[in-house]
C-alpha positions as CSV (number, residue, x, y, z in Angstrom):
1,M,-12.9,-15.9,-4.2
2,S,-12.0,-15.2,-0.6
3,P,-13.2,-11.9,0.8
4,H,-9.7,-11.2,2.1
5,I,-8.2,-11.5,-1.4
6,L,-10.9,-9.2,-2.8
7,I,-10.2,-6.6,-0.2
8,D,-6.4,-6.9,-0.6
9,Q,-6.7,-6.4,-4.3
10,A,-9.0,-3.5,-3.9
11,L,-6.6,-1.9,-1.4
12,E,-3.8,-2.3,-3.9
13,G,-5.9,-0.3,-6.3
14,V,-6.2,2.6,-3.8
15,S,-2.4,2.7,-3.8
16,D,-2.3,3.0,-7.6
17,Q,-2.2,6.7,-8.5
18,G,-3.6,5.9,-11.9
19,S,-6.8,4.5,-10.5
20,Q,-10.0,6.4,-10.5
21,S,-10.4,9.2,-8.0
22,D,-13.3,7.6,-6.1
23,I,-11.6,4.3,-5.6
24,G,-11.5,4.8,-1.8
25,L,-15.2,5.1,-1.6
26,L,-15.7,2.0,-3.7
27,V,-13.3,0.0,-1.5
28,Q,-15.1,1.3,1.6
29,E,-18.4,0.1,0.2
30,L,-16.9,-3.3,-0.5
31,I,-15.5,-3.7,3.0
32,T,-18.8,-2.6,4.5
33,R,-20.8,-5.0,2.4
34,L,-18.6,-7.9,3.2
35,Y,-18.9,-7.1,6.9
36,T,-22.7,-6.7,6.9
37,D,-23.0,-9.9,4.9
38,G,-21.0,-11.7,7.6
39,A,-18.1,-12.6,5.3
40,I,-15.6,-10.8,7.6
41,T,-15.5,-10.3,11.4
42,T,-15.6,-7.0,13.3
43,D,-11.9,-7.2,14.0
44,E,-11.2,-7.8,10.3
45,F,-13.5,-4.9,9.4
46,N,-11.6,-2.6,11.7
47,H,-8.3,-3.8,10.3
48,Y,-9.3,-3.3,6.7
49,C,-10.8,0.2,7.5
50,K,-7.5,1.2,9.1
51,R,-5.6,0.0,6.0
52,L,-8.0,1.9,3.7
53,M,-7.6,5.0,5.7
54,E,-3.8,4.8,5.6
55,A,-3.8,4.0,1.8
56,C,-6.1,7.0,1.2
57,Q,-3.8,9.3,3.3
58,R,-0.8,8.1,1.3
59,R,-2.6,8.7,-2.0
60,K,-3.6,12.2,-0.8
61,E,-0.1,13.1,0.2
62,A,1.3,11.8,-3.1
63,S,-1.0,14.0,-5.2
C-alpha cells in the first residue's frame, strides 16, 4: 500500500473523536518512520506533520 494512503487513513483516524487518545502520537511515529525509511520526501513529511498538527488541534478543541 502506498505510504500516502497509509498516512491519509491514519490522519482520518485522528479526526475521529472515538479513536484512542494517543492516536496523534501513533500517527506522528508512522510519518517519521516513513520519512526516515525514505518512503516520503522532506516536503511531504512537512506537509503531513502540518496536517497532523491541525487535526490534533481540532480534536483538542472538540473535546
